[in-house]
ROGUMAR-68718 format. One record per residue (C-alpha): residue in one letter; x, y, z. Coordinates in steps of 0.2 Angstrom, whole numbers, plus 5000, padded with zeros to 4 digits. Layout:
REM residues N
AXYZ
...
//
This chain:
REM residues 239
M500050005000
V500650184996
V500150295011
Q500050485013
Y499950565030
D500150725039
G501250685054
T500950835064
D499850745077
F500750585077
A502250515087
G502950445071
W502750295060
Q503250155072
I501950085085
Q502250145102
P501150095117
G499950235122
R500450355108
P499550385091
T500650325077
I500350295058
Q500850105059
G499750085074
R498250165066
L498450065050
T498749905060
E497149935070
V496049965055
L496749825044
G496549705059
R494749755061
I494349725042
D495349565042
G494549495057
G496149455067
P497949515071
V498949585056
T500749645054
I501149795044
D502949835038
G503450005032
S504850055020
G505650145035
R505250245051
T504750425050
D504950525066
A503650615076
G502950765066
V503650705049
H502550685034
A502350575019
L501750585002
G502350414997
Q502650295012
V502550115006
A501949975018
S501649795015
S500549665024
H499549505022
T497749485023
D496649335023
K495049415019
P494549405001
M494149574995
A494449674979
L495849804980
D494649954977
E493449884991
L494849865003
Q495550035000
R493850115003
A493650015019
L495350065025
N495050255021
G493350245028
H494050195046
L495650295046
P495850475052
A495750605039
A497650635041
I498050465035
R497550405018
V497950245008
M498250314990
Q498550144981
L498549964984
E499449824974
E499449644976
V501249574977
E502149414979
E502249334996
R504149374998
F503949564995
H504449665010
A504249855010
R505849885020
R507049755014
N506549774995
A506749964996
R508050024984
L508050214986
K507050334997
H506750514992
Y506550655005
R506150835005
Y506450975018
Q505651145015
I506051315023
F504951465020
L505851625019
G504451755018
A503851865033
V502151775035
V501751595033
S500051555025
P499051445037
F498851325022
I500651275023
H501251315040
R501151125046
Y502351075032
V503751205032
W505051275044
H504851465045
S506551555044
P506451725036
R508251755033
P509251775017
L510251615012
D511751585000
L510951444990
A512451424979
G513451384995
M512151265001
N512251174985
E514151164986
G513951075002
A512550964995
R513650904981
L514850834995
L513550715001
T513350604985
G514150434985
E514550325000
H514950405016
D515050375035
F513650485042
A514050455060
S514150645062
F512350665057
A511650515067
C510750515084
G511750435098
A510850265098
E511050245079
R512950255080
A512950085088
G512650005071
S513250045053
T513150225049
I513750205031
R512450255018
R512450294999
I511750454993
E511250464975
S510750644974
A510550804985
H510050974979
W509351134985
S508051234974
V507051394977
E505251434971
G504751604976
E504951614995
L505051424997
V506751334998
S506751144996
F508151024999
T507850854990
I508950704994
A508850524988
G509850374996
D509850194999
G509350225018
F509450365031
L509850365049
R508650435062
S508550625060
M509950615047
V509050715034
R508550855047
R510350865053
L511050875035
S509751005031
S510351095047
G512151095042
L511851155025
Y510651285031
A512151345043
L513151355027
G511851465019
R511851575034
G513751595035
K513751515052
L514751365046
E516251355034
L516151225019
R517851155026
D517051125043
F515551035035
A516650935024
D517650885040
L516050815048
L515950695033
D517850655032
R518050625051
P516450555057
R516050595076
P514750665087
N514350845083
N513450985091
L513651105075
T512151035066
P510651005078
S509050935069
L507951055061
P506051045066
A505150895060
R503750985051
G504751035036
L505250855032
T504250745020
L504550565014
M504150594995
K504250414988
V505150244988
D505950154973
Y505949964972
//
């Protein structure tokens, strides 16, 4: 299933006892339709407050239903902030996370003086001039395989922190600046911490050589704290 959600009022994708999560609500609703316990696997976890236009999840159901009927049933019981946009029957061995090849994320910053109420949940507001060329110079350093330990949360450093980035780029449209990045996987808060480092470059608060050094010599770093979750969206997953 391809799922879209506004993550503002949720504690992230992964099920957490006593807290509203995307995976939790999907599991509850599909289980009710299927008539028993179900397991739903997502392509990856999104943190509290992060959104998705193209999250992918996989599950098994024993209830014989046409896909369009199942989609209507799911959306009829899910909250308005979560919608199943597409359903597809796949082979039994398919797994949304293990078979994912590339994930695409976008971080958005609004530079104008006043944020419209129609976009304020999906952008970080920072009305300051930015050096977009400098930010893209830093973004180009990210492509290829690197150890991203400098941009990982503490708990994530216990495992492998090596990831491959296929593309990374900043663009501007009016007062909206967007960072798009695609890679084979991302550590928790990694995109928001990378966005923070590149934003610091654009503000002249961080030198390019210092940003490059965080990639060349992976280590805990206090220079690039995570930007707010509301600006981040999982755009799509490639298989």
